C-alpha positions in Angstrom: -26.1 40.9 -13.1 -25.4 43.3 -10.2 -26.4 40.9 -7.4 -23.7 38.7 -5.7 -26.1 36.0 -4.8 -28.7 33.9 -6.5 -32.3 35.4 -6.0 -35.8 34.0 -6.6 -35.9 36.3 -9.7 -33.1 34.2 -11.2 -35.6 31.3 -11.4 -38.7 33.2 -12.5 -37.9 32.9 -16.3 -37.5 36.5 -17.0 -34.6 38.8 -17.6 -32.5 37.7 -14.6 -32.9 34.0 -15.6 -31.7 34.8 -19.0 -28.7 36.8 -17.6 -27.9 33.8 -15.3 -27.9 31.4 -18.2 -26.0 33.6 -20.5 -23.3 34.9 -18.1 -22.7 31.7 -16.1 -23.9 28.5 -17.9 -23.6 29.4 -21.6 -20.3 31.1 -21.0 -18.9 27.8 -19.8 -20.8 25.2 -21.7 -21.1 26.6 -25.2 -20.4 24.2 -28.0 -22.0 23.6 -31.5 -24.8 21.5 -29.9 -25.5 23.7 -27.0 -29.0 25.0 -27.3 -31.4 27.7 -26.1 -34.3 25.8 -27.4 -36.4 23.3 -25.5 -34.3 20.3 -26.6 -30.9 19.7 -28.1 -30.8 18.2 -31.7 -27.8 15.8 -31.9 -26.1 14.0 -34.8 -27.0 10.4 -35.4 -24.9 8.2 -33.4 -23.8 4.8 -34.9 -23.9 1.7 -32.6 -25.4 0.8 -29.3 -25.9 3.7 -26.9 -25.2 4.0 -23.2 -27.7 6.3 -21.3 -27.5 7.3 -17.5 -29.1 9.8 -15.2 -27.6 10.8 -11.8 -28.2 13.3 -8.9 -25.6 15.2 -6.9 -26.2 16.7 -3.5 -22.8 16.7 -1.8 -22.4 18.7 1.2 -20.4 20.8 1.5 -20.5 21.8 -2.2 -16.6 22.3 -2.3 -14.0 19.9 -1.0 -10.2 19.3 -1.3 -9.9 18.0 -4.8 -12.9 19.2 -6.4 -16.5 20.5 -6.0 -20.1 19.4 -6.9 -19.8 20.6 -10.6 -16.6 18.5 -11.2 -18.3 15.5 -9.3 -21.4 15.8 -11.5 -19.4 15.5 -14.7 -17.1 12.7 -13.3 -20.0 10.7 -12.0 -21.9 10.7 -15.3 -18.8 10.1 -17.4 -17.8 7.1 -15.1 -21.2 5.5 -15.1 -21.2 5.5 -18.9 -17.5 4.3 -19.0 -18.3 1.2 -16.8 -20.5 0.0 -19.6 -17.8 0.7 -22.4 -19.6 3.8 -23.6 -17.6 6.7 -24.9 -19.3 9.8 -23.4 -20.5 12.1 -25.9 -23.3 14.3 -24.6 -24.6 15.5 -21.2 -27.5 17.6 -19.8 -27.7 19.2 -16.4 -30.4 20.6 -14.3 -29.5 23.0 -11.3 -31.6 23.6 -8.2 -30.1 26.6 -6.5 -30.9 28.0 -3.1 -31.8 31.5 -2.9 -28.8 33.4 -1.5 -26.3 31.0 -3.0 -23.1 33.1 -4.0 -22.9 33.8 -7.7 -19.1 33.4 -7.6 -19.5 30.0 -6.1 -21.9 29.1 -9.0 -19.3 30.4 -11.5 -16.7 28.1 -9.8 -18.9 25.2 -10.1 -19.7 25.8 -13.7 -16.0 26.4 -14.5 -15.1 23.0 -13.0 -17.8 21.3 -15.1 -16.4 23.0 -18.3 -12.8 21.9 -17.4 -13.8 18.3 -16.6 -16.0 17.9 -19.8 -13.2 19.2 -21.9 -10.7 16.7 -20.6 -13.1 13.9 -21.5 -14.6 15.4 -24.7 -18.1 15.2 -23.5 -20.4 18.1 -24.5 -23.0 19.7 -22.2 -25.8 20.5 -24.6 -28.9 21.4 -22.6 -30.0 22.0 -19.2 -32.4 23.6 -16.8 -32.2 26.2 -13.8 -34.6 26.5 -10.8 -34.1 28.6 -7.7 -35.6 27.2 -4.5 -36.5 29.4 -1.5 -34.2 29.8 1.4 -33.9 26.6 3.4 -35.6 24.6 0.6 -32.5 22.9 -0.5 -28.9 22.9 0.6 -26.9 25.3 -1.5 -27.1 23.7 -4.9 -28.3 20.3 -6.3 -27.2 19.0 -9.8 -28.9 16.3 -11.8 -27.2 15.1 -15.0 -28.1 12.9 -17.9 -25.3 11.4 -20.1 -25.3 9.5 -23.4 -22.5 7.7 -25.1 -21.6 5.2 -27.8 -20.6 1.7 -26.6 -17.4 0.5 -28.1 -17.5 -2.5 -30.4 -17.0 -5.7 -28.5 -17.6 -4.3 -25.0 -20.3 -6.2 -23.0 -20.2 -5.6 -19.1 -22.8 -6.2 -16.4 -22.8 -7.1 -12.7 -24.3 -10.4 -13.7 -21.3 -11.6 -15.6 -18.6 -12.2 -12.8 -17.4 -15.8 -13.1 -15.5 -18.1 -10.7 -11.8 -17.6 -11.3 -12.1 -14.0 -12.4 -9.6 -11.5 -10.9 -10.9 -8.6 -8.8 -9.0 -5.4 -9.7 -9.2 -1.8 -8.2 -7.9 1.0 -10.3 -6.3 2.9 -7.2 -6.4 3.5 -3.5 -9.8 3.2 -1.9 -11.9 5.3 0.4 -10.4 8.8 -0.3 -13.4 10.7 -1.4 -15.6 9.6 1.6 -12.7 10.4 3.9 -12.2 13.9 2.2 -15.9 14.8 2.7 -15.8 13.7 6.3 -12.8 16.1 6.9 -14.5 18.9 5.0 -17.5 18.7 7.3 -15.2 19.3 10.3 -17.5 17.2 12.5 -14.8 15.5 14.5 -12.1 18.3 14.4 -9.7 16.2 12.5 -7.0 18.0 10.4 -5.8 16.1 7.3 -4.7 17.2 3.9 -6.3 14.2 2.4 -7.9 14.9 -1.1 -10.7 13.4 -3.1 -9.9 11.0 -5.8 -12.7 12.6 -7.9 -11.8 12.0 -11.5 -13.2 11.4 -15.1 -12.4 7.8 -16.0 -13.2 7.2 -19.8 -9.6 6.9 -20.7 -9.0 4.5 -17.8 -11.9 2.4 -19.0 -10.6 2.5 -22.6 -7.3 1.3 -21.4 -8.8 -1.6 -19.6 -10.8 -2.7 -22.6 -7.8 -2.3 -25.0 -5.5 -4.4 -22.6 -8.1 -7.1 -22.3 -9.1 -7.2 -25.9 -12.7 -6.2 -24.6 -12.7 -9.5 -22.5 -13.8 -7.6 -19.3 -16.9 -8.9 -17.4 -17.8 -6.2 -14.9 -16.7 -2.6 -14.3 -18.3 -0.8 -11.5 -17.9 2.8 -10.3 -17.2 2.5 -6.4 -19.2 5.6 -5.2 -21.7 5.4 -2.4 -20.8 2.6 -0.1 -17.4 2.3 -1.6 -15.6 -0.8 -2.9 -17.2 -3.2 -0.2 -20.7 -2.4 -1.3 -19.8 -2.9 -4.9 -18.4 -6.3 -4.2 -21.5 -7.4 -2.3 -23.6 -6.1 -5.2 -21.7 -8.1 -7.8 -21.7 -11.3 -5.5 -25.4 -11.2 -5.3 -26.0 -10.4 -9.0 -23.6 -13.1 -10.3 -24.4 -15.6 -7.5 -20.7 -16.0 -6.7 -18.4 -15.7 -3.7 -15.5 -13.1 -3.5 -12.2 -13.6 -1.7 -10.2 -10.6 -0.9 -6.6 -10.3 0.2 -6.3 -7.5 2.7 -2.6 -7.0 2.1 -3.2 -6.2 -1.5 -5.9 -3.5 -1.0 -4.3 0.0 -1.5 -5.2 2.6 1.0 -3.7 5.9 1.3 -1.9 6.5 4.6 -3.9 9.6 5.4 -7.1 7.7 5.0 -5.7 4.9 7.2 -4.9 7.4 9.8 -8.4 8.9 9.8 -10.1 5.5 9.6 -8.0 4.4 12.7 -9.2 7.2 14.7 -12.7 6.8 14.0 -13.0 3.1 13.6 -14.0 3.2 9.9 -13.5 0.6 7.2 -12.0 2.1 4.1 -13.7 -0.4 1.9 -17.0 1.2 2.8 -15.9 4.9 2.2 -16.9 6.3 -1.1 -14.6 6.7 -4.1 -15.2 9.1 -7.0 -12.4 8.1 -9.3 -12.0 4.3 -8.8 -13.4 1.3 -10.7 -13.8 -2.2 -9.5 -13.2 -4.5 -12.4 -13.8 -8.2 -12.8 -11.8 -9.9 -15.6 -10.5 -13.4 -16.6 -7.4 -14.1 -14.4 -5.1 -14.5 -17.4 -6.0 -10.9 -18.5 -5.4 -9.3 -15.0 -1.8 -8.6 -15.0 -1.9 -7.1 -18.5 -4.8 -4.8 -17.2 -3.0 -3.7 -14.2 0.2 -3.0 -16.3 -1.9 -0.8 -18.5 -3.7 1.0 -15.7 -0.3 1.8 -14.0 0.6 4.0 -17.0 -2.7 6.0 -16.6 -3.2 9.4 -15.1 -5.7 8.3 -12.4 -4.9 4.6 -11.9 -1.1 4.3 -10.9 -2.0 2.5 -7.7 -4.0 -0.2 -9.4 -3.9 -3.6 -8.0 -5.4 -7.2 -7.9 -7.0 -7.5 -4.6 -8.9 -10.8 -4.8 -10.7 -13.4 -6.9 -14.2 -14.8 -7.6 -15.0 -18.1 -6.1 -17.8 -20.7 -6.7 -17.9 -21.1 -2.9 -19.6 -18.7 -0.4 -22.1 -17.4 -2.8 -23.4 -13.9 -2.0 -20.5 -13.3 0.5 -17.2 -11.4 0.5 -14.5 -13.3 2.4 -11.6 -11.2 3.7 -8.1 -13.0 4.0 -6.4 -11.0 6.8 -2.9 -10.0 7.2 -2.2 -12.8 9.7 -3.5 -15.5 7.4 -7.1 -16.0 8.9 -10.3 -15.6 7.0 -13.3 -13.5 8.1 -16.5 -12.5 6.5 -16.4 -8.8 5.5 -19.5 -7.4 7.3 -22.3 -6.5 4.9 -22.9 -2.7 4.6 -25.8 -1.4 6.6 -27.1 2.1 7.4 -25.4 5.3 6.3 -21.7 5.9 7.2 -21.4 9.1 5.3 -24.6 10.6 4.0 -24.4 13.2 1.1 -21.1 12.2 -0.4 -22.1 12.5 -4.0 
């Protein structure tokens, strides 16, 4: 390829398409199951399967701590991991805007390769389309992932029970804050970086520590931890009480949120789980998490109650209680 940007010819199905796939995608994604045929043929899997699909349209495509390619693998891996599924295979479909730089596309594919290798997930098939100038914003990625659910794992947003501990695997709101800074809308300078990370090893450590007795694991992406808590409270018909003093927030995120009047609990995470587990397993889970690469700031932040069903109650630093406002509208569109 002699061009330095993606052209409509790269999506036409001819020579340029083949060159793009060969020199960018196949170069980074090649593995024994990677196919040039219409569908990948995979070995038979033993056990229950986890299956998920997600789309990624983050703007800007590159941010401090990652890019849309890393994000697409992490998002897929983490959704499977929440269900106790060891990620095995992924497919990815690219919609690329005409004029998008080829070196940027190379950077995205390289990030996907690196992240997939860290987890052990294989990218086995995909699709490439090129949209006309202005028809999409840079590059969009859609992924599908499949994994095998570990024996004994059974999680769902419907399974939270009164008495459960509520655990987060690290500080909250960092990805949403990072995207806000990257857009330079408010002229704020900060070195805050995204928490974007693949979390299968994190999930595995939780299941191991709790002997699979984990009720809910949820990936706190759009809407952040606060939105996840409201979703679980509704699904399980329970109340949730949070201790504000226990919620870990990076000092840089606190600073930005203080200036803009934002609530860190409603800023997106891309490398954090919210976990509901029996209280007698909670300390052991947190102890295991603190040994992990991406969960050293794990903390128990609250408990599930039989009262205040469908609500999240925040116990403040001065000992008072208030209802955490239910999320509405869009604080930060296009964060994943």
